[in-house]
C-alpha positions as CSV (number, residue, x, y, z in Angstrom):
1,X,-11.9,21.5,-32.7
2,X,-11.4,17.7,-33.0
3,X,-7.8,18.1,-34.2
4,X,-7.1,20.4,-31.3
5,X,-8.5,18.0,-28.8
6,X,-6.5,15.1,-30.3
7,X,-3.3,17.1,-30.1
8,X,-4.1,17.9,-26.5
9,X,-4.6,14.2,-25.7
10,X,-1.2,13.4,-27.3
11,X,0.5,16.3,-25.5
12,X,-0.7,15.0,-22.2
13,X,0.6,11.5,-23.0
14,X,4.0,13.0,-23.9
15,X,4.1,15.0,-20.7
16,X,3.2,12.0,-18.6
17,X,6.0,9.9,-20.2
18,X,8.5,12.8,-19.6
19,X,7.3,13.0,-16.0
20,X,8.1,9.3,-15.3
21,X,11.2,9.0,-17.4
22,X,12.6,12.0,-15.6
23,X,12.0,10.2,-12.2
24,X,10.5,13.3,-10.5
25,X,9.5,12.4,-7.0
26,X,11.1,9.0,-7.4
27,X,12.0,6.6,-4.6
28,X,15.3,7.3,-2.7
29,X,18.3,5.2,-3.5
30,X,17.7,1.6,-2.3
31,X,19.8,0.2,0.5
32,X,18.5,-3.4,1.0
33,X,19.5,-6.8,-0.3
34,X,16.2,-7.3,-2.0
35,X,15.8,-3.7,-3.2
36,X,17.3,-4.4,-6.6
37,X,14.8,-7.1,-7.3
38,X,12.0,-4.8,-6.1
39,X,13.1,-2.0,-8.4
40,X,13.5,-4.3,-11.4
41,X,9.9,-5.6,-10.9
42,X,8.6,-2.1,-10.4
43,X,10.3,-0.9,-13.6
44,X,9.1,-3.8,-15.6
45,X,5.5,-3.2,-14.5
46,X,5.8,0.5,-15.2
47,X,7.1,-0.1,-18.7
48,X,4.3,-2.6,-19.6
49,X,1.6,-0.3,-18.2
50,X,3.2,2.6,-20.0
51,X,3.0,0.8,-23.4
52,X,-0.6,0.1,-22.8
53,X,-1.3,3.6,-21.7
54,X,0.5,5.2,-24.7
55,X,-1.2,2.9,-27.3
56,X,-4.7,3.5,-25.8
57,X,-4.3,7.3,-25.6
58,X,-2.8,7.6,-29.1
59,X,-5.7,5.5,-30.4
60,X,-8.2,7.8,-28.5
61,X,-6.7,10.9,-30.1
62,X,-6.9,9.3,-33.5
63,X,-10.5,8.3,-33.1
64,X,-11.5,11.7,-31.8
65,X,-10.0,13.2,-35.0
66,X,-11.0,10.5,-37.4
67,X,-14.7,10.4,-36.4
68,X,-15.2,14.1,-35.8
69,X,-18.4,15.9,-36.6
70,X,-18.5,16.7,-40.3
71,X,-21.0,18.7,-42.2
72,X,-23.5,16.4,-44.0
73,X,-22.1,13.2,-42.4
74,X,-24.5,10.7,-40.7
75,X,-23.8,8.5,-37.7
76,X,-23.4,4.8,-38.4
77,X,-24.3,2.1,-35.9
78,X,-21.8,-0.7,-35.4
79,X,-21.8,-4.0,-33.4
80,X,-18.1,-3.8,-33.0
81,X,-15.6,-6.6,-33.8
82,X,-15.9,-9.7,-31.5
83,X,-12.5,-11.1,-32.6
84,X,-10.6,-7.9,-31.8
85,X,-12.4,-7.6,-28.4
86,X,-11.6,-11.2,-27.4
87,X,-7.9,-10.8,-28.6
88,X,-7.4,-7.6,-26.6
89,X,-8.9,-9.1,-23.5
90,X,-6.7,-12.2,-23.8
91,X,-3.6,-10.2,-24.4
92,X,-4.4,-8.0,-21.4
93,X,-5.1,-11.0,-19.1
94,X,-2.0,-12.9,-20.1
95,X,0.2,-9.8,-19.7
96,X,-1.0,-8.9,-16.2
97,X,-1.2,-12.5,-14.9
98,X,2.4,-13.0,-16.0
99,X,3.4,-9.8,-14.2
100,X,1.7,-11.0,-11.1
101,X,3.4,-14.4,-11.2
102,X,6.8,-12.8,-11.6
103,X,6.1,-10.3,-8.8
104,X,5.1,-13.2,-6.4
105,X,8.7,-14.5,-6.6
106,X,9.9,-11.2,-5.3
107,X,7.2,-11.1,-2.5
108,X,7.9,-14.7,-1.5
109,X,11.6,-14.1,-1.2
110,X,10.8,-11.1,1.1
111,X,8.2,-12.6,3.4
112,X,8.4,-16.4,3.3
113,X,12.1,-17.4,3.2
114,X,13.5,-18.8,6.4
115,X,15.9,-16.6,8.3
116,X,19.2,-17.8,9.8
117,X,19.4,-18.5,13.5
118,X,21.5,-15.4,14.2
119,X,19.0,-13.0,12.6
120,X,18.3,-9.9,14.7
121,X,14.7,-10.0,16.0
122,X,12.6,-6.9,16.1
123,X,8.9,-6.7,17.0
124,X,7.1,-3.7,15.4
125,X,3.8,-2.6,17.0
126,X,1.9,0.2,15.4
127,X,-0.7,2.4,17.1
128,X,-2.4,5.7,16.5
129,X,0.0,7.5,15.8
130,X,3.4,6.0,16.6
131,X,5.7,3.1,16.1
132,X,6.8,0.9,19.0
133,X,9.9,-1.4,18.6
134,X,10.8,-4.2,20.9
135,X,14.1,-6.1,21.1
136,X,14.4,-9.4,23.0
137,X,17.7,-8.5,24.7
138,X,20.7,-10.8,25.4
139,X,18.6,-13.8,26.1
140,X,17.2,-13.7,22.6
141,X,13.7,-14.3,23.8
142,X,10.7,-11.9,23.9
143,X,8.8,-11.7,27.2
144,X,5.1,-12.3,27.4
145,X,2.7,-9.4,26.8
146,X,-0.9,-8.8,27.9
147,X,-3.5,-6.4,26.6
148,X,-4.5,-5.4,30.2
149,X,-1.0,-4.1,30.9
150,X,-0.8,-1.7,28.0
151,X,-0.2,1.9,29.0
152,X,0.7,4.2,26.2
153,X,3.2,6.2,28.3
154,X,4.7,3.5,30.6
155,X,4.2,0.2,28.9
156,X,3.1,0.8,25.2
157,X,3.2,-2.9,24.2
158,X,2.0,-4.4,27.5
159,X,5.2,-6.3,28.5
160,X,4.5,-8.6,31.5
161,X,7.3,-7.9,34.1
162,X,6.5,-11.1,35.9
163,X,7.9,-13.1,33.0
164,X,11.7,-13.7,33.5
165,X,12.2,-13.4,29.7
166,X,10.9,-9.9,29.7
167,X,13.5,-8.5,32.1
168,X,16.0,-7.6,29.4
169,X,13.5,-6.6,26.6
170,X,14.1,-3.2,25.1
171,X,11.2,-1.1,23.9
172,X,11.8,2.2,21.9
173,X,9.4,4.7,20.4
174,X,9.6,5.8,16.8
175,X,13.3,4.9,16.5
176,X,14.4,1.5,15.2
177,X,18.1,0.6,15.1
178,X,19.5,-2.4,13.2
179,X,23.1,-3.5,12.4
180,X,24.3,-3.2,8.8
181,X,24.7,-6.4,6.7
182,X,22.7,-8.5,9.1
183,X,19.4,-10.3,8.5
184,X,16.6,-8.7,10.4
185,X,13.5,-10.8,11.3
186,X,10.4,-8.7,11.8
187,X,7.1,-9.4,13.6
188,X,4.6,-6.8,12.7
189,X,1.5,-6.1,14.9
190,X,-1.1,-3.4,15.5
191,X,-2.8,-2.2,18.7
192,X,-5.8,-0.5,17.1
193,X,-6.4,-0.2,13.4
194,X,-4.6,-1.2,10.1
195,X,-1.4,0.6,9.6
196,X,1.3,0.0,7.0
197,X,5.1,-0.2,7.9
198,X,6.8,1.5,5.0
199,X,10.6,2.2,4.6
200,X,11.1,3.6,1.1
201,X,14.9,3.2,1.2
202,X,14.4,-0.5,2.0
203,X,11.7,-1.0,-0.6
204,X,9.8,-2.7,2.3
205,X,6.1,-2.1,2.9
206,X,3.8,-4.4,4.9
207,X,0.4,-3.8,6.5
208,X,0.1,-4.3,10.3
209,X,-3.3,-5.8,11.1
210,X,-5.0,-6.0,14.6
211,X,-4.9,-9.6,15.9
212,X,-2.2,-10.8,13.5
213,X,1.5,-11.3,13.9
214,X,2.8,-10.7,10.3
215,X,6.3,-11.9,9.5
216,X,8.8,-10.1,7.3
217,X,12.6,-9.6,7.0
218,X,15.2,-7.5,5.3
219,X,19.0,-6.8,5.3
220,X,20.2,-3.2,5.1
221,X,23.5,-2.8,3.2
222,X,24.3,0.9,4.0
223,X,24.5,2.8,7.2
224,X,22.5,5.9,7.8
225,X,19.2,7.2,9.0
226,X,16.1,6.6,6.9
227,X,12.4,7.5,7.2
228,X,9.7,5.1,8.4
229,X,6.2,6.1,7.3
230,X,2.7,4.7,7.7
231,X,1.3,4.0,4.2
232,X,-2.2,3.3,5.3
233,X,-4.7,6.0,6.2
234,X,-5.2,5.3,9.9
235,X,-6.9,8.4,11.4
236,X,-6.9,12.1,11.7
237,X,-3.3,12.4,12.7
238,X,-2.0,9.8,10.2
239,X,0.3,12.5,8.7
240,X,2.2,12.6,12.0
241,X,2.9,8.9,12.2
242,X,6.6,8.9,11.3
243,X,9.7,7.1,12.6
244,X,13.3,6.6,11.8
245,X,15.4,3.5,10.9
246,X,19.0,3.8,12.0
247,X,21.4,1.4,10.3
248,X,24.6,1.1,12.3
249,X,27.7,-1.0,12.6
250,X,27.6,-4.0,14.9
251,X,29.5,-2.2,17.6
252,X,27.3,0.9,17.5
253,X,24.1,-1.2,17.5
254,X,25.2,-3.2,20.6
255,X,26.1,0.1,22.4
256,X,22.8,1.6,21.4
257,X,20.9,-1.4,22.6
258,X,22.8,-1.5,25.9
259,X,22.1,2.2,26.5
260,X,18.4,1.8,26.0
261,X,18.3,-1.2,28.3
262,X,19.6,1.0,31.1
263,X,16.5,3.3,31.0
């Protein structure tokens, strides 16, 4: 029985390794400037964790078989080995702290680097259960907003029409358009609860928190239409909270923005 259980444990390990190396249910091909660095960090972390997982499960299977119940054998009490315990804790700590430090470089590059002056500005406002996108228009300035002016059907982000800067603002629902090969500066907000703006193809995921304006940026390198999901459980209809990112040429983007401004 012990040998059968050990073999079962090792078989599960092999199946798990095959599942991940086969990339079943993997991310879609990445299309962003920072996507390669994100994938490299993800793969490095996955490899390190896989090594630890495999070693631990192989050892578990061995000990299940090695210390199986045997006729006439008596249990022996042990205090363990302090040196081995300290060594394994230190190795684990150093490994994961190093991974965290390396990963922070990727995160800082994605969230804290300064954007060029000509970056396209987009304000993302999440709500149960939709995405609102606002563009500043030709003047390059967002108009003021006020909570008292919010109306989910007519004014979903509460744009103040009395502010001259708001006259050319463009607000869209669940569809975000950006020009290809251009820096995009994001400001992420939430009207109600915590959501998470996730575009798998961009390798971009950032929580939107009520009361905060969270910065972010990306550059899309390939035209097309890509899914925007909410990656944070935000209510009973969380599964319906889906939008689309449309990456266009400069000319198509300007035409799209002009068409929306006429509504």
